[in-house]
C-alpha positions in Angstrom: -0.1 0.0 0.1 2.8 2.3 0.9 4.3 1.8 -2.7 1.0 2.9 -4.2 1.0 6.0 -2.1 4.5 6.9 -3.1 3.8 6.2 -6.7 0.7 8.4 -6.7 2.5 11.3 -5.0 5.2 11.4 -7.5 2.6 12.7 -9.9 1.5 15.6 -7.6 1.3 18.5 -10.0 -1.9 20.7 -9.4 -1.0 23.0 -12.3 -1.0 20.0 -14.7 -4.4 19.0 -13.2 -5.7 22.5 -13.9 -4.5 22.2 -17.5 -6.3 18.9 -17.9 -9.6 20.4 -16.5 -9.2 23.4 -18.8 -8.7 21.2 -21.9 -11.5 18.9 -21.1 -14.1 21.7 -20.5 -12.6 23.8 -23.2 -13.1 21.1 -25.8 -16.7 20.5 -24.6 -17.6 24.2 -24.7 -16.0 24.6 -28.1 -18.0 21.7 -29.5 -21.2 23.0 -28.0 -20.7 26.6 -29.2 -19.7 25.4 -32.7 -22.8 23.2 -33.0 -25.0 26.1 -32.1 -23.2 28.5 -34.5 -23.3 26.1 -37.5 -27.1 25.5 -37.0 -28.0 29.0 -35.8 -31.5 28.8 -37.2 -32.3 25.7 -35.2 -30.5 27.3 -32.1 -32.7 30.5 -32.4 -35.8 28.4 -32.7 -34.8 26.3 -29.8 -34.1 29.3 -27.6 -37.4 30.9 -28.8 -39.5 28.0 -27.5 -37.9 28.7 -24.1 -38.9 32.4 -24.4 -35.4 33.6 -25.1 -34.4 36.2 -27.8 -32.4 35.5 -30.8 -29.7 37.8 -29.4 -29.3 35.4 -26.4 -28.9 32.4 -28.7 -26.1 34.2 -30.5 -24.6 35.3 -27.2 -24.5 31.8 -25.6 -23.3 30.1 -28.9 -20.3 32.6 -29.2 -19.7 32.6 -25.4 -19.3 28.8 -25.4 -17.0 28.9 -28.4 -14.8 31.7 -27.3 -14.9 30.7 -23.6 -13.8 27.1 -24.6 -10.9 28.7 -26.5 -10.0 30.8 -23.6 -10.0 27.7 -21.3 -7.7 25.8 -23.6 -5.3 28.7 -24.2 -5.4 29.7 -20.6 -6.2 33.4 -20.9 -9.1 35.3 -19.4 -10.1 31.8 -18.1 -11.7 33.1 -14.9 -13.8 35.7 -16.8 -14.9 32.9 -19.4 -15.7 30.7 -16.4 -18.0 33.1 -14.8 -19.9 33.6 -18.1 -20.1 29.8 -18.8 -21.0 29.0 -15.2 -24.0 31.5 -15.4 -25.1 29.9 -18.7 -25.0 26.4 -17.3 -26.9 27.5 -14.2 -29.7 28.6 -16.5 -29.4 25.2 -18.4 -29.7 23.3 -15.1 -32.6 25.3 -14.1 -34.3 24.7 -17.4 -33.6 20.9 -17.4 -34.3 20.4 -13.8 -37.9 19.3 -14.4 -36.6 16.3 -16.6 -34.6 15.0 -13.5 -30.9 14.2 -13.3 -30.3 11.5 -15.9 -28.7 12.6 -19.1 -30.5 9.6 -20.8 -33.8 11.3 -20.2 -32.7 14.8 -21.2 -31.9 15.7 -17.6 -29.5 18.3 -16.1 -26.6 15.9 -15.5 -24.3 17.3 -18.3 -25.0 20.9 -17.6 -24.4 20.4 -13.9 -21.0 19.0 -14.6 -20.2 21.7 -17.1 -21.3 24.3 -14.5 -19.1 22.8 -11.8 -16.2 22.5 -14.2 -16.5 26.1 -15.1 -16.7 27.1 -11.6 -13.6 25.1 -10.7 -11.7 27.1 -13.4 -13.1 30.3 -11.9 -11.6 29.3 -8.5 -8.3 27.9 -9.8 -7.5 30.3 -12.5 -5.4 29.2 -15.5 -2.5 27.7 -13.6 1.1 27.6 -14.6 0.7 26.0 -18.0 -1.2 28.9 -19.6 -0.7 31.8 -22.0 -1.7 34.1 -19.0 1.3 32.9 -17.0 3.6 33.0 -20.1 2.7 36.6 -20.6 3.0 37.5 -17.0 6.6 36.3 -16.9 7.6 38.7 -19.7 
């Protein structure tokens, strides 16, 4: 058991963990934003059925795409995280009536995306980021 403990602690690198979180959620948000942007008519219609304006459909689509890029690159990550967290809070609220399960159209996925975004808000970009690289100069 002690050898497993030693092995695991050799990989202790919180900044690398933050990078992995940024990459995972960045890819997810880029994909979600890109899917909305490339089918904007459907996105606007879908937002309309929920009572939201076309402006909000454009805002969410571009916020997800640009926010995902910000996560991956590691610049303005906290600001992007705040915006994406708010978007996901609304998504959780909308899907709450369907229950938790993703299989039934529930709020499982938006909840995970919300918590991931919130984690990036609290951690920041970490050492492996464009923000840190620019700060050093």
